[in-house]
C-alpha positions in Angstrom: -26.9 -49.6 34.1 -27.8 -52.5 31.8 -26.3 -55.8 32.9 -23.7 -57.1 30.4 -23.4 -60.8 29.5 -21.2 -63.1 31.7 -18.0 -62.9 29.6 -14.6 -61.6 30.7 -14.7 -58.5 28.5 -18.1 -57.7 30.1 -16.5 -57.5 33.6 -14.1 -55.0 32.3 -16.9 -53.0 30.7 -18.9 -53.0 33.9 -16.1 -52.1 36.2 -14.9 -49.2 34.1 -18.1 -47.3 35.0 -17.1 -47.2 38.7 -14.9 -44.2 38.0 -13.8 -41.9 35.2 -11.3 -43.4 32.9 -8.0 -41.8 32.7 -5.3 -41.7 30.0 -2.3 -44.1 30.5 0.9 -42.4 31.4 4.5 -43.4 31.9 3.9 -44.8 35.4 3.6 -47.9 37.5 1.2 -48.7 40.3 2.0 -50.9 43.3 0.0 -52.2 46.3 1.2 -51.1 49.7 0.2 -51.5 53.3 0.8 -49.4 56.4 1.5 -52.0 59.0 1.6 -49.6 62.0 0.5 -46.0 62.0 1.0 -43.7 65.0 0.7 -40.5 63.0 -2.3 -38.2 63.2 -1.7 -36.8 59.7 -2.4 -38.7 56.4 0.7 -40.4 55.2 2.7 -38.8 52.4 4.7 -41.6 50.6 8.1 -41.1 49.1 9.6 -43.6 46.6 12.8 -44.6 44.9 13.2 -46.9 41.8 16.5 -48.6 41.6 17.9 -46.2 44.2 16.8 -43.0 42.5 14.0 -40.8 43.8 10.8 -40.7 41.8 7.5 -38.8 42.4 4.4 -40.5 43.8 1.9 -39.0 41.4 -1.2 -40.5 43.0 -2.1 -42.4 46.2 -5.4 -44.2 46.8 -6.1 -45.1 50.4 -8.3 -47.7 52.1 -11.5 -45.6 51.8 -11.2 -45.2 48.0 -13.1 -47.1 45.3 -12.1 -50.8 45.0 -12.7 -53.8 42.8 -12.2 -57.4 44.2 -12.3 -60.3 41.8 -13.2 -63.4 43.9 -12.3 -66.7 42.1 -13.7 -70.0 43.4 -11.7 -73.1 42.8 -13.6 -75.7 44.9 -13.6 -79.4 44.3 -13.9 -81.5 47.4 -15.0 -81.7 51.1 -18.5 -80.2 51.4 -18.0 -79.2 55.0 -15.0 -77.1 54.1 -16.6 -75.6 51.1 -19.8 -74.7 53.0 -17.7 -73.0 55.7 -15.8 -71.0 52.9 -19.1 -70.0 51.2 -20.6 -68.7 54.5 -17.4 -66.8 55.4 -17.3 -65.2 51.9 -21.0 -64.1 52.1 -20.4 -62.7 55.6 -17.3 -60.7 54.6 -18.7 -59.5 51.3 -21.9 -58.3 53.1 -19.8 -56.0 55.3 -18.0 -54.2 52.5 -18.9 -50.6 51.8 -20.9 -49.7 48.6 -17.9 -48.3 46.8 -16.3 -51.7 46.8 -17.4 -53.8 43.8 -17.0 -57.5 44.0 -17.0 -59.8 41.0 -17.3 -63.6 41.2 -15.6 -66.1 38.9 -15.0 -69.8 38.9 -12.3 -72.0 37.4 -14.1 -75.0 35.9 -12.9 -75.6 32.3 -11.3 -72.1 32.3 -12.2 -68.9 33.9 -15.9 -68.0 33.9 -17.8 -65.1 35.3 -20.7 -65.9 37.7 -21.5 -62.4 38.8 -20.3 -59.1 37.4 -18.8 -56.5 39.8 -21.3 -54.0 41.1 -22.8 -52.4 44.2 -25.7 -54.9 44.4 -24.6 -57.8 46.6 -27.5 -60.2 46.1 -26.6 -61.6 42.7 -23.2 -62.4 44.0 -24.5 -64.0 47.2 -27.0 -66.1 45.2 -24.2 -67.2 42.9 -22.0 -68.3 45.8 -24.8 -70.2 47.4 -25.7 -72.1 44.2 -22.2 -72.9 43.1 -21.6 -76.6 42.4 -18.2 -78.2 42.9 -15.7 -78.5 40.1 -14.5 -81.9 39.1 -10.8 -80.8 39.1 -8.9 -77.7 40.2 -8.0 -74.9 37.9 -6.0 -72.4 39.8 -2.7 -72.9 38.1 -4.3 -72.7 34.6 -6.6 -69.7 35.3 -4.6 -67.4 37.5 -2.8 -65.7 34.5 -6.2 -64.8 33.1 -7.6 -63.5 36.4 -4.5 -61.4 37.0 -4.6 -60.0 33.5 -8.2 -59.1 33.8 -7.5 -57.3 37.1 -4.5 -55.6 35.5 -6.7 -54.3 32.7 -9.2 -52.8 35.1 -6.5 -51.3 37.2 -4.7 -49.6 34.3 -8.0 -48.1 33.0 -9.6 -46.8 36.1 -8.4 -45.0 39.3 -9.5 -47.8 41.6 -7.7 -50.4 43.8 -8.0 -53.9 42.4 -7.2 -57.3 43.9 -7.7 -60.9 43.0 -8.7 -63.4 45.7 -8.7 -67.2 45.0 -10.5 -69.4 47.5 -9.4 -73.0 46.7 -9.2 -76.5 48.1 -7.0 -77.7 45.2 -5.0 -80.9 45.4 -1.9 -81.0 43.2 -2.7 -84.7 42.3 -6.1 -83.7 40.9 -4.9 -81.3 38.2 -5.5 -82.3 34.6 -1.8 -81.8 34.0 0.5 -84.2 35.8 2.7 -82.3 38.3 3.9 -85.4 40.2 7.2 -85.8 38.2 6.9 -89.6 38.2 10.1 -91.6 38.3 11.3 -92.3 34.8 13.6 -95.2 35.5 12.8 -97.0 38.7 16.0 -99.1 38.6 18.3 -96.1 38.2 19.1 -94.5 41.6 20.6 -91.5 39.8 17.3 -90.7 38.0 16.8 -87.0 38.5 13.0 -87.4 38.8 13.7 -89.5 41.9 15.9 -86.8 43.4 13.7 -83.8 42.5 10.0 -85.0 42.8 8.7 -81.4 43.2 10.6 -80.0 40.1 7.5 -79.8 37.9 5.6 -77.8 40.5 8.6 -75.4 41.0 8.9 -74.9 37.2 5.2 -74.1 37.0 5.3 -71.6 39.8 8.4 -70.0 38.3 6.7 -69.5 35.0 3.6 -68.0 36.7 5.8 -65.6 38.7 7.5 -64.5 35.4 4.2 -64.2 33.6 2.8 -62.0 36.4 5.8 -59.8 36.8 4.5 -57.0 34.6 0.9 -57.2 36.0 0.1 -54.7 38.7 -2.8 -56.2 40.7 -2.0 -58.3 43.9 -3.0 -61.9 44.2 -4.4 -63.4 47.4 -5.1 -67.1 48.0 -7.0 -68.8 50.8 -6.4 -72.5 50.6 -9.1 -74.1 52.8 -7.7 -77.7 52.9 -4.0 -77.8 53.9 -2.4 -81.1 53.0 0.9 -82.5 54.5 2.3 -84.7 51.8 5.5 -83.6 50.1 4.0 -82.5 46.7 1.1 -80.6 48.2 3.3 -78.8 50.7 5.5 -77.8 47.7 2.4 -76.7 45.9 1.1 -74.6 48.8 4.5 -73.1 49.3 4.5 -72.3 45.6 1.2 -70.4 46.0 2.8 -68.4 48.8 5.7 -67.6 46.4 3.3 -66.5 43.7 1.2 -64.4 45.9 4.2 -62.7 47.5 5.6 -61.9 44.1 2.5 -59.8 43.2 2.5 -58.0 46.6 -0.4 -60.2 47.9 -0.5 -63.0 50.4 -1.5 -66.7 50.7 -2.8 -68.6 53.7 -3.7 -72.2 54.3 -6.3 -73.6 56.7 -5.7 -76.7 58.7 -9.3 -77.1 60.0 -12.8 -75.9 59.3 -12.6 -73.5 62.2 -9.7 -71.7 60.6 -11.5 -70.9 57.4 -13.7 -68.0 58.5 -10.7 -66.4 60.3 -8.5 -66.8 57.2 -11.1 -65.3 54.8 -11.8 -62.5 57.2 -8.1 -61.6 57.6 -7.6 -61.7 53.8 -10.5 -59.3 53.2 -9.2 -57.0 55.9 -5.8 -57.1 54.2 -7.3 -56.4 50.8 -9.5 -53.6 52.2 -6.5 -51.8 53.8 -4.4 -51.7 50.7 -3.1 -48.5 49.2 -2.5 -48.0 45.5 0.5 -45.9 44.8 1.3 -44.6 41.3 4.9 -43.8 40.7 6.2 -41.9 37.7 8.8 -43.8 35.6 12.0 -42.3 34.5 12.7 -42.1 30.7 15.2 -45.0 31.0 14.7 -47.9 33.4 16.0 -51.4 33.8 14.0 -54.4 32.6 13.3 -55.1 36.3 12.8 -52.3 38.9 13.3 -52.4 42.6 11.0 -50.1 44.6 11.6 -48.7 48.0 9.0 -46.7 49.9 9.0 -44.5 53.0 6.4 -42.4 54.8 7.9 -39.9 57.2 6.2 -39.7 60.6 7.9 -37.1 62.8 11.5 -38.3 63.6 10.8 -41.8 62.2 9.1 -43.5 59.3 5.9 -45.5 59.2 6.2 -49.3 59.0 5.2 -50.1 55.4 5.1 -53.2 53.3 4.8 -53.1 49.5 5.5 -54.9 46.3 9.3 -54.5 45.9 9.9 -55.8 42.4 8.0 -55.3 39.1 8.8 -55.6 35.4 7.1 -52.7 33.6 5.1 -53.4 30.5 6.7 -52.4 27.3 5.2 -49.8 25.1 
């Protein structure tokens, strides 16, 4: 297959060849995980939307084709970054051939470094040669990354996830999220009482913007910081990832980085993609509930509970 140029549409073009394209239908796909499984038979999921039963029209399990978009947002401590690079290379090298991994970076917008494909070497070479960015870009690029993953997911019968590996510091963003005190002499100045308000507003907007996108977001933050604004930022990343069905983790030492990246890849690899048929009339927001019977009980499952279907 000819290698396309390193532009975002090219990634979509490359990935679509991993499986036969299928026509879009009135449906929605969600990520789900079986947390404990004592059954010997394959799970058969059952679903409700807003309390009403709906059919699960397709289910793709952990051995099915998968696309992982890894986005690097690295700016600072070389020891932390080197540990993250080595852990990424190690985990990507273990993936089966039907898992395609693409590599992107966040400097001055989202840029493709290696297109998804079965050949790991271009990806590994790109990780090793990556230089640090001058400033973080997670908050600015995550809508584009999730939109790209969503486009792939909606056009191909594959599981798709986005993984950010970042060391971002909220103080280093081009946009100022520090909510500086407007009137230092006024004890009632709201900026003094709500120093994390700008961060909360940004996260809320990102959650809203991603509410109709179906791919889960995972974040590994390799440099946990303890000041008030960075704690609010890292908690915001947790909120954003959770809203998409994914997860976020933060590392407090170099030693924690390989473990966090390994655990995240394990989580991504074990994901199910469940496609649910939509009723003719649904609310703007839908609440999903899943079960998987196992004898006299149900399997322990986690899933993305809320979603806003795309219009049209």
